[in-house]
N, C-alpha and C positions, 0 to 999 in steps of 0.2 A: 422562451425555449420549451417550456412544458405544457403550455395551455394552447390547445388547438382552437381556431376560429376560422371562419371562411374569409377568404381576402375580399376586400370591398371594392376592388378595381379590376377592370378588364380592358383589353385594348379596342373596345368598340366605342359606340357612343356612351357616355357616362351620364347617368341620370343626375340631376341637381341634388336629389335627396341623397344619393350615395356619396356625392362630394361632401355634402354637409355633415356627414358623420365622421367621427375621428378617423383619421388615416392611420393605418397600422403598418403599411408596408414600408420597408427600408430602402433607401435610396442606392443600395449596391447589391452586390451578389446576385445578379440576374433578377431582382425584384423590379416591380414596376416603378420607374423614376417619374415623379410628377414634374410639372413646369412651375417653378416657384415665382409668383409675382412679387411678393414682398417677403422677406425672411422674417421669421418670428424673432422676437426678442424676450427677455425675461420679464418685461413689463407690458408687452403688446402681442397679440396674435399676428401670424402671417397670413398670406392668401396664396393659393395654388390653384392650378388647373391640371386636368388629365393630360398625359403625354401627347395625345393627338389633338390638343387644343393649344391655342396661344392667348396670352394674357392682353387684356385691353383696359386701361384705366378708365373708371367712370367716377370722377370726383374723388372722394375719399374711399370709394370701394373699387373692385375689379370684377371684370367679366372674362368668360372663356369663350373663345370663338374658334370653331372648327373650319376646315377648308370649304365646307358647304355653306358657311355663313351662320350656322345654328349657334346660338348665344345661350349660356348658362351662368349663374351667378358663381364667381370663384368661392372655392371652399376655404373656410378659415381652419388654421391650425395653430397649435401651441407647441412650445418646446417641451420635451419630456420632463417630467418632475421625478420620476423613479425609473429603475431599469425595467419594471413591470410594463411601463408605457411602451417600452421598444419590443416586447416579446412578439414575435412573428407566429407563434404557434408551432414551429418546427423544431425538432429535437436535434437532428443531425447537423446542423450548421452551428451548433453551440450556442451560448447565451449571450443575447444582445445586452449591451451596457449603455445607460444614459450618461453621456459626457458631452453636453453641448460645448461647441468650441474647440474639441479636440481634433487633430488631424484624422481625416477619413470620416468624420462624423457626417450624417445625412441631414436632411432639411429640419428634422425635429431634434437633431443633436444626439441621435442614436448611433452607436458604433458596432460593428459586427464582431464577434469573437474572433481572435486571430487563428483559431482552429476549432474543429469540431470537439464533442465530448469524449471521443473514444481514443485511447492509445494506439500506437502503431501497430500492435499486434492484434487488435480488434477491428471489426467492421461495424459499421452503424446500420440498424434496422429501423427505419423510420416508422413503419407500420406498428411495431411493438415498443417504440420510444425506448430502445435499449441498445447496449454495445454487446456485440456477439463475438467471442474470441475466434480467431482464425488459426490459433495454435493447435498442435496435436495433443490428444489425450489418448495415447495408445494403450495404457493400462486401464482405462475406463473409471478412474476413481474419482472423477469430477474435478481434478486439478490438472491444469495444463503444464506442458513441458517448460522448464525454466530456461532452456537455451533458446526459446523463442519469446520470452517475456512473460512466462507463467510462473507458478510458484512450486511446482512439482520438481523435487531434486532427483527423482528416479521415476521417469515416465514408463519403465518396464516392470515396475513393482506396484501392484495394486495396494499393497499394505504398507505403503510409504508415502506420505503426503503431510502438508502442514495442517495441524489440528488433530491429527490422529493420536490416540492414547498411546505414549511411550511406556515401555516396560523394561525392566532390567533383564539383559540377557548377555551371557558370556560370548556368544556368537557376534555380538556387535552390530545388530540390526537396528538401524535408525528409524523408527516408526513415524517420527514427526517432522523430519528434515531439518532439525535442530541439533547439531552434534553435543551441545551443551546439556541437553536434558537427556540423561541416560537411564533414567528410572522414572517411575510413576509416584509423584508426591501424594496423590490420594490414596494409593494403595500401600505406600511406604515399603515398596518391595526393593529399594535400594539402601534403605537406612533403617533397618528393623531395631536396631538398638537406640535409634534417636539420639545419636551422639553428635549429628551435624555432618558426618563424613560419610560419603557414598561407598558402597561395597566395591571392592576392586573387581568383582565379577560383573559389574555393569559397565558396559563400554559402548562407544559409537565411533565409526569412521567419520572423517569429513572429507568431502569431495569437491563442492562448490564453495570456495573461500576458505580462509584459514583463520580460525579463532586465535586471539592472542591469549597468552598464559593466564591473564587477569580476567578475561571475558567470561569464563566459566565458573569462576568462584573458587574459593579455597578448598572446597571438598572434592574437587576434581583435578586431574592432571592433563595438560594438553601435551601430547607427545607429537612434536613436529616432525621427527623422523619417520615414526611409524604412521603418521596422519591419523591419529586416533585420540579420542578423549576417554579416560578411564576413571574409575573411583580411586580412592587412596586408603580406604579402610581395610586393614588387614584381617579384622575379625568383627563382622557386623552382628555377632551374637553377644558381644560384650561392650558396654558402653564405655568403659575405661580404656579399651584397647583402640588406639587411635594413632595417627602419624606422629612419630617421636617417642612412642611409649615401647618399652621392652618388656619380654617375658622370659621365664627361665627355659632353657633348651639343654638338658643334660648339665654339664659342668660350666656351659657358657650361657649366653642369652641370644634371644632372637629380637631384633629390633624392626619395629614398622617404620620404614623411612619416612623422614619429615618432608624431604624434598623430593625433586624430580631425579631421573637417572644420574648417579654419581660416577666419578672416575673409577670407583671400585666395582661399578656394575650393578649397583642396587636399583631396583625398580619400585615405584610407587605401589602401595598396596601388598607387596611381596615381601616376607620377612627376609632379613639378611642376617646370617649367623656371625657372631662376635664372641671372643673369649673374654671372661672377666679379668681385670687386672691381676697381675700375679699376687698370690697369697690371699685371693678372695674367691668366692664362688657365688653362684646365683642363688638367692633364696626367695621362694615363691611368697607372694603376698596374698592376703585373703580375697583381695578384688581381681586376682588373676594376673596381676603384674609380676615383675620380678626385680630385685636390686642385688647388685654385687657387693658382698660384705666379707 
């Protein structure tokens, strides 16, 4: 598939020395099909002639005779030992495989690839030995539109493609086409207090596909209604303030919700006001939290 070499056969008179060389052409797919005098076996070589010759037995050997009576010694050949023996030097027809006895195998036991190396959205360039995408790249960011088999989730935005550095932004711009990465891990712009929870100000929409609640991890909330992934940390400047923790707010408390939107209308990452139980009031703690006593 990847090694190029000249074909040893042509449709004219074939020199005996050429036939004596190892035959590399497959017997399918438009390649030159030889006339097999005796099939090869794992224990013995076979004999063959060029397509415009016929076989004639000569004792234990064979000759090749054409219509003009010209006679050549038949070429010997063996069954393939590895897939490298079957390589025809072409890229676009896929990799040939050595499978003696398999359905569709040729005289050497070689089988053509069922398809070429390129997916449906790519064309094959034999001169360059590579697949070239036929998808659009309207925003010229080097990534092709996902709607035709590429990986660019927004081909109208050159600042949005897989592998791009994600940043935390309240506008909800998804830089890397992964809704579950709403901030930069290297810059820690979404978890400055290093408490393991992402700032509520970091968010991403999701357009292609719907992540499950557990897919994005415990530090993020997947809002299936708003089609958005957001952080859950109400205060990213204090490592002890995280989902489920409360702080004092006047006579009552503000609670950072531990779960998703509740029947009471709470939203992850946004404080909800609650009153302390009767006879108690919120008392601030040294670490910034609060308790009702």
